[in-house]
N, C-alpha and C positions, 0 to 999 in steps of 0.2 A: 480123362475126367479130372484127375487130380490137378493137372496143369491149368485147366480152365477155371477151377475153383480158386486156385492161387491167384490167377490174374484178376478175377472178379474181386477178391478181397483187397488186393493191392490197389485196384482202380477205385474201389469204394473208400479206402483209407485216404487216398490222394484227394478225392473229391471232398471228403469231410475236412481234411486239413486246409484246403483252399477256402472252403466255405467258412471255416472257423476263423481263418485269417481275415476274410472280408467282413465278417460280422462279429468282430471282437467286442465291440461295445454291447451288442446284444448278448453275447456270451457272459460278459461281466455282469450285466443286469440280471440275467437268469440265475447266475451263480449267487448273486446277492439275495435275490428273492428266496432261493432255496435255503440259504444259510442265514437269513435275516435275524432269526431268534438268537442264534449263537453270536452273531456279530453285535447285535444290540446289547446282549448281556455281558460279553467279555471284551470286545474290541472298541466299542463306541467311546468317544472322548467324553461325551456328556452322560455316561451311564450312572455316575454318582449324583448327578443333579436331579432333584425331585421335579416332577412335572415337566420333564424334558420331552420334546416331541421329535427328537432326532431319530430314534429307533435304528441307528446304524447308518443313516444317510451320509454322515460325515465320511465314513469309510468308503461308501460307494463313490462319493465325489472325489476322494483321494485316488481311488483306483482308476476312475475315468480320466482324471488329470494326468496320471502317470501314462496311461495308454495314449493320450493325445500328444504328450511329449515324445513318446517313442515313434509315433507316426510322423512327427515333424523332423525327427533325427534322420529318418530314412529318406534318402534323396528320391524324388519322384522320377520315374522314367519318363522321358520326354522323347517324342519323335521329332528329331531335328531334320529340317529340310535344308539341303545345300543346293545352291544353284551352280551348275557347271556350265560355263560358257564355252561353246565349241568354236564360235566365231567372235572375233574381236569387234567391239562396237566402235572403236576408234580407228582412224585411218593410220595405221602403223605399217610401215613397210619393213619387211624383213631385210635388214641390212647386215651383210656379212662382209668383213674386210676382204680385199682382193687376195691377200696371201692365204687366208683361211679358205676361201672358195677354191683356190688352186689346189690346196692340200686335199680338200674333199673330193675334187674331181679326180685327182691322181689316186686317191684311196679307192674310189669306185672303179677306176680302170684296172687297178691291181687286183681287186676282188673278182672282176669279170675275167681277167686273164687267168687267175687261179682256177676259177670254175670251168673255163673252157678247156684247160689242159687235162682235166680229169676225165676219165672215161664214163663216169656216172652221168655227168651233165652233157647233154647234146642239144645245142641250140638249133632252132629250126633253120633249115637251109632255104635260101631264097633263089 
């Protein structure tokens, strides 16, 4: 029971964190509306100007601009698609110099001889 409750609390907190990250502009606006009286009285740039209609909107704009800059700093995740070509589109022949091809053949024969001498590998008998 205790373990299930802990998992639910962790899941709820993760969902809330992701939702807050996605809706940061909305969170800033809600926070501004809740604290608008305090912001207008103490933080507003135009608080000393009589007949000002700012009411703290300068601070809201400042916070939204800061949030936009943070969003631009974070690189966007992009799904990059890469094309892998299994077959060549050009007529290219695989050219191996004669000496290299002889080395490859002898290496293959040596590997086969090594495998046939061991008791583990038994080639089919014809």
